C-alpha positions as CSV (number, residue, x, y, z in Angstrom):
1,M,18.5,1.0,-9.9
2,D,21.2,-1.6,-10.8
3,N,20.1,-4.7,-8.9
4,G,18.7,-6.5,-11.9
5,V,15.1,-6.3,-10.7
6,N,12.8,-4.1,-12.8
7,A,9.2,-4.8,-11.9
8,W,6.5,-2.2,-11.9
9,A,5.7,-0.5,-8.6
10,L,2.2,0.6,-7.8
11,V,1.9,3.0,-4.9
12,L,-1.5,3.4,-3.3
13,A,-2.0,7.0,-2.3
14,A,-5.8,7.6,-2.6
15,G,-6.8,6.8,0.9
16,E,-8.4,9.2,3.4
17,G,-6.7,8.0,6.6
18,K,-9.8,8.3,8.6
19,R,-8.5,6.4,11.7
20,L,-5.8,9.0,12.2
21,R,-7.8,12.2,11.8
22,S,-7.2,13.1,15.4
23,L,-3.6,13.8,14.4
24,T,-4.0,14.9,10.8
25,T,-6.4,17.7,11.3
26,T,-5.0,21.2,11.2
27,P,-6.0,23.9,13.7
28,S,-8.2,25.4,11.0
29,G,-10.1,22.1,10.6
30,T,-8.5,20.9,7.4
31,V,-7.9,17.1,7.3
32,V,-4.6,16.2,5.5
33,P,-4.5,12.5,4.6
34,K,-1.6,10.9,6.4
35,Q,0.3,9.9,3.2
36,F,1.0,13.7,2.8
37,C,2.3,14.0,6.3
38,S,5.8,13.2,7.6
39,L,6.7,11.2,10.7
40,R,9.1,13.8,12.0
41,D,9.3,17.0,10.0
42,G,10.9,15.3,7.0
43,P,9.8,13.7,3.8
44,S,6.2,12.8,3.5
45,L,5.2,9.2,3.9
46,L,4.2,9.2,0.2
47,H,7.8,10.4,-0.7
48,E,9.2,7.6,1.5
49,A,7.0,5.0,-0.4
50,L,8.3,6.3,-3.7
51,Q,11.8,5.8,-2.5
52,R,10.8,2.4,-1.2
53,A,9.7,1.5,-4.7
54,R,13.1,2.1,-6.1
55,A,14.2,-1.2,-4.5
56,V,12.4,-3.0,-7.3
57,S,11.5,-0.4,-9.9
58,S,12.7,2.5,-12.0
59,A,10.9,5.9,-12.0
60,A,9.5,5.1,-15.5
61,R,7.8,2.0,-14.0
62,T,6.6,3.5,-10.8
63,C,2.8,4.4,-10.9
64,V,0.8,6.1,-8.2
65,V,-3.0,6.0,-7.7
66,V,-4.3,9.2,-6.2
67,A,-7.7,10.8,-5.5
68,E,-9.0,13.8,-7.4
69,Q,-10.1,15.5,-4.2
70,H,-6.5,15.4,-3.0
71,R,-5.0,17.1,-6.0
72,Q,-3.9,20.2,-4.0
73,W,-1.5,17.9,-2.1
74,W,-0.2,15.4,-4.6
75,A,0.3,17.6,-7.6
76,T,3.5,19.0,-6.1
77,Q,4.8,15.9,-4.4
78,L,4.5,13.9,-7.7
79,R,6.1,16.5,-9.9
80,L,8.9,14.2,-11.1
81,L,6.7,11.3,-12.1
82,P,5.6,11.0,-15.8
83,P,2.0,12.2,-16.1
84,A,0.9,8.8,-17.5
85,N,2.1,7.2,-14.3
86,I,-0.3,9.2,-12.1
87,I,-3.7,7.4,-12.2
88,V,-6.5,9.6,-10.7
89,Q,-9.6,8.1,-9.0
90,P,-12.7,10.3,-9.3
91,Q,-13.5,9.3,-5.7
92,N,-12.6,6.6,-3.1
93,C,-14.6,3.4,-3.6
94,G,-12.5,1.1,-1.3
95,T,-9.1,-0.5,-1.6
96,A,-10.1,-3.1,-4.1
97,N,-11.2,-0.6,-6.7
98,G,-8.1,1.5,-5.7
99,I,-5.9,-1.4,-6.9
100,L,-8.0,-2.5,-9.9
101,L,-8.0,0.8,-11.7
102,P,-4.2,1.4,-11.8
103,L,-3.6,-2.3,-12.3
104,L,-5.6,-2.2,-15.5
105,H,-3.6,0.9,-16.6
106,I,-0.3,-0.9,-16.0
107,A,-1.6,-4.1,-17.8
108,A,-2.5,-2.0,-20.8
109,R,1.2,-1.0,-21.1
110,D,2.6,-4.4,-20.0
111,A,0.1,-7.3,-20.1
112,D,2.4,-9.7,-18.2
113,A,3.8,-7.0,-15.8
114,H,5.5,-8.1,-12.6
115,L,4.5,-5.6,-10.0
116,V,4.8,-4.7,-6.3
117,V,1.9,-2.9,-4.6
118,L,2.9,-0.6,-1.8
119,P,0.8,1.5,0.5
120,S,1.9,5.1,0.7
121,D,1.1,5.8,4.4
122,H,3.2,3.3,6.3
123,H,6.6,3.7,8.1
124,I,9.5,1.3,7.9
125,R,12.3,1.7,10.4
126,E,14.8,-0.6,8.5
127,E,14.1,-0.1,4.9
128,S,17.0,-2.3,3.7
129,V,15.4,-5.3,5.4
130,L,12.1,-4.9,3.5
131,A,14.0,-4.0,0.3
132,R,15.8,-7.4,0.3
133,S,12.5,-9.2,0.8
134,L,10.8,-7.3,-2.0
135,R,13.6,-8.2,-4.4
136,R,13.5,-11.8,-3.3
137,A,9.7,-12.0,-3.9
138,V,9.9,-10.4,-7.4
139,E,12.7,-12.8,-8.4
140,Q,10.4,-15.7,-7.6
141,L,7.6,-14.5,-9.9
142,P,8.8,-16.4,-13.0
143,W,7.9,-19.6,-11.1
144,R,4.6,-18.2,-9.7
145,S,2.7,-17.0,-12.7
146,D,-0.6,-17.9,-11.1
147,E,0.1,-17.0,-7.5
148,V,0.0,-13.8,-5.6
149,V,2.6,-13.2,-2.9
150,L,1.8,-11.3,0.3
151,M,4.6,-9.9,2.5
152,G,4.1,-11.0,6.1
153,I,6.0,-9.0,8.7
154,G,7.5,-10.8,11.7
155,P,5.7,-9.3,14.7
156,E,7.6,-7.1,17.2
157,G,5.0,-7.2,19.9
158,L,1.4,-7.9,20.7
159,D,-0.9,-5.6,18.6
160,P,-4.6,-6.4,18.1
161,E,-4.9,-3.4,15.7
162,F,-3.1,-5.2,12.8
163,G,-4.3,-7.9,10.5
164,Y,-2.6,-11.3,10.8
165,I,-1.8,-14.1,8.3
166,I,-1.9,-17.6,9.5
167,S,0.6,-19.6,7.3
168,G,0.9,-23.2,6.5
169,R,3.6,-25.4,4.9
170,G,6.6,-23.9,3.1
171,D,7.9,-24.8,-0.3
172,A,11.5,-25.2,-1.5
173,R,11.8,-21.5,-2.3
174,G,10.8,-20.4,1.2
175,L,7.3,-19.2,0.6
176,L,4.5,-20.4,2.9
177,E,0.9,-21.4,2.1
178,V,-1.8,-19.0,3.4
179,E,-4.3,-20.7,5.6
180,Q,-6.4,-17.9,7.1
181,F,-6.6,-14.1,7.6
182,V,-7.6,-12.6,10.9
183,E,-8.4,-8.9,11.0
184,K,-7.9,-7.0,14.3
185,P,-8.2,-9.9,16.7
186,A,-8.9,-9.4,20.4
187,P,-5.7,-9.2,22.5
188,A,-6.0,-12.8,23.8
189,Q,-6.4,-14.0,20.2
190,A,-3.5,-11.9,19.0
191,R,-1.3,-13.4,21.6
192,E,-2.4,-16.9,20.5
193,L,-1.7,-16.0,16.9
194,M,1.8,-14.8,17.7
195,Q,2.5,-18.0,19.5
196,R,1.4,-19.9,16.4
197,G,3.8,-17.9,14.3
198,A,1.3,-15.7,12.5
199,L,2.6,-12.7,10.6
200,W,1.4,-9.2,10.3
201,N,-0.3,-8.5,7.0
202,A,1.5,-5.4,5.7
203,F,-0.8,-5.1,2.6
204,I,2.2,-5.3,0.4
205,I,1.6,-7.5,-2.6
206,V,4.0,-9.0,-5.2
207,S,2.4,-10.5,-8.3
208,T,2.1,-10.7,-12.0
209,A,-0.7,-8.6,-13.5
210,P,-2.6,-11.7,-14.7
211,A,-2.5,-13.5,-11.4
212,L,-3.8,-10.4,-9.5
213,L,-6.5,-9.8,-12.1
214,A,-7.6,-13.5,-11.7
215,L,-8.5,-12.7,-8.1
216,F,-10.8,-10.0,-9.2
217,Q,-12.3,-12.2,-11.9
218,Q,-13.3,-14.7,-9.2
219,R,-14.8,-12.2,-6.8
220,T,-16.1,-9.2,-8.9
221,P,-16.2,-10.3,-12.6
222,Q,-18.7,-7.6,-13.6
223,I,-16.8,-4.8,-12.0
224,L,-13.6,-6.1,-13.6
225,A,-15.3,-6.1,-17.1
226,D,-16.8,-2.7,-16.6
227,M,-13.5,-1.2,-15.3
228,R,-11.5,-2.8,-18.1
229,E,-13.9,-1.2,-20.7
230,A,-13.8,2.2,-19.0
231,V,-10.0,2.1,-19.0
232,R,-9.8,1.1,-22.6
233,H,-12.2,4.0,-23.5
234,D,-10.3,6.6,-21.6
235,L,-6.9,5.5,-22.9
236,R,-8.2,6.1,-26.4
237,S,-9.0,9.7,-25.2
238,P,-6.1,10.6,-23.0
239,T,-7.4,14.1,-22.4
240,S,-10.5,12.8,-20.7
241,A,-11.3,10.1,-18.1
242,G,-15.1,10.4,-18.6
243,A,-15.8,6.7,-18.8
244,T,-14.0,6.1,-15.5
245,A,-15.7,9.0,-13.8
246,E,-19.1,7.6,-15.0
247,L,-18.3,4.1,-13.7
248,Y,-17.2,5.4,-10.3
249,R,-20.6,7.0,-9.8
250,R,-22.1,3.6,-9.4
251,L,-19.3,1.5,-8.0
252,P,-19.8,-0.1,-4.6
253,Q,-17.3,0.1,-1.8
254,I,-15.1,-3.0,-2.0
255,D,-12.3,-3.8,0.4
256,F,-9.4,-5.9,-1.0
257,S,-8.5,-7.6,2.3
258,R,-12.1,-8.3,3.2
259,D,-13.9,-8.9,-0.1
260,I,-11.2,-10.2,-2.5
261,L,-8.6,-12.3,-0.7
262,P,-10.7,-14.5,1.7
263,G,-11.6,-17.8,0.0
264,Q,-8.8,-17.6,-2.5
265,E,-6.0,-18.8,-0.2
266,R,-5.0,-21.6,-2.6
267,H,-3.8,-18.9,-5.0
268,L,-1.8,-17.0,-2.3
269,R,1.6,-17.4,-0.8
270,V,3.2,-15.4,2.0
271,L,6.9,-14.4,2.2
272,P,8.0,-13.9,5.8
273,V,9.9,-10.6,6.3
274,P,12.1,-10.3,9.4
275,P,11.1,-7.7,11.9
276,C,11.9,-4.3,10.3
277,G,10.0,-1.7,12.3
278,W,7.0,-1.8,10.1
279,S,3.9,0.2,11.1
280,D,0.7,1.3,9.3
281,L,0.6,4.4,11.6
282,G,-3.1,3.7,11.9
283,T,-3.6,5.1,15.4
284,P,-2.0,7.7,17.7
285,E,-0.5,4.8,19.7
286,H,1.2,3.4,16.5
287,V,2.6,6.9,15.7
288,A,3.9,7.2,19.3
289,R,5.6,3.8,19.0
290,A,7.2,4.6,15.7
291,L,8.5,7.9,17.1
292,R,10.1,6.2,20.1
293,Q,11.9,3.8,17.8
294,A,12.9,6.2,15.0
295,P,16.2,8.1,15.4
296,A,15.6,11.8,15.8
297,G,16.3,13.9,12.6
298,E,16.3,10.9,10.3
299,R,15.8,11.1,6.5
300,S,15.9,14.9,6.0
301,P,14.4,15.6,2.6
302,A,16.6,16.8,-0.2
303,E,13.9,19.0,-1.8
304,P,11.3,21.2,-0.1
305,W,8.5,19.8,-2.3
306,S,9.0,16.3,-0.8
307,R,8.4,17.5,2.8
308,G,5.3,16.4,4.6
309,L,2.6,19.0,5.0
310,L,2.1,18.1,8.7
311,S,4.6,16.5,11.1
312,L,3.0,13.7,13.0
313,D,5.4,14.1,16.0
314,L,4.2,17.7,16.5
315,Q,0.6,16.7,15.9
316,Y,0.9,13.9,18.4
317,E,2.3,16.2,21.1
318,R,-0.6,18.7,20.5
319,W,-3.1,15.8,20.6
320,R,-1.7,14.4,23.8
321,A,-1.7,17.9,25.4
322,S,-5.4,18.5,24.4
323,A,-6.4,15.0,25.6
324,G,-4.6,15.4,28.9
């Protein structure tokens, strides 16, 4: 990477992908989380996210949070990452805890880290468009030490399955105030939101570590304190993550978009990203749309270990045949 930007990248790869299980279940009944699948018989979505991170980060500063129960799938696909950059959750306790645990690991290595949080199970048709916006957001962090920047994607059509960000006034650097979040609106409301200029919430976050931790301090101070102590304990004993495992046995499920962000809009900004073919691939319909728009045979993997374990295009055809 020679673009002058060297933030940390945090790739979120511990999710279960429950909404897409109709496509990610093998004939034998094994459910493969979608981050380990490919869109069209190519690199896994996780591998694509790791490549996406290279727009802002080096391999040495790219971390991934994964789930212990998925080890059979991620152990091979993350073979080139330094072991210290793979943070393992004992179990899934929601997206907020899935961000907080690796965030504290990164902060222990770089207290003032600039970082980009990327989901591992999304598809981007035009990666260069998003890459330019990510670099632009990171470059603004020196002026935004107490603000968290969200990437808002310009909608390419009416879709009530996505979350929307209603934005307000812009500043001299092109970032907009965040007025409100709307999750999965009814079709009529989604149409109204688009007419008002609302953006799709891609769940891509650009922030300093202190600013992001401050959001947790406001909403879940005790969990933050407990998680910080567990991470400190386990980093002193790198061969064991016993304190983290013990903490996870009593952690509640906490959703970042639902439980952390709302009510903290004054600390948030949104950077509009031009339409780039973004999709969360959350439903069979989203997969079908991405397949229609993606050129056939794109992004052949260079290495067999980076290939998705299931191909969503083949799974979609089987699903459609069985449903029809």
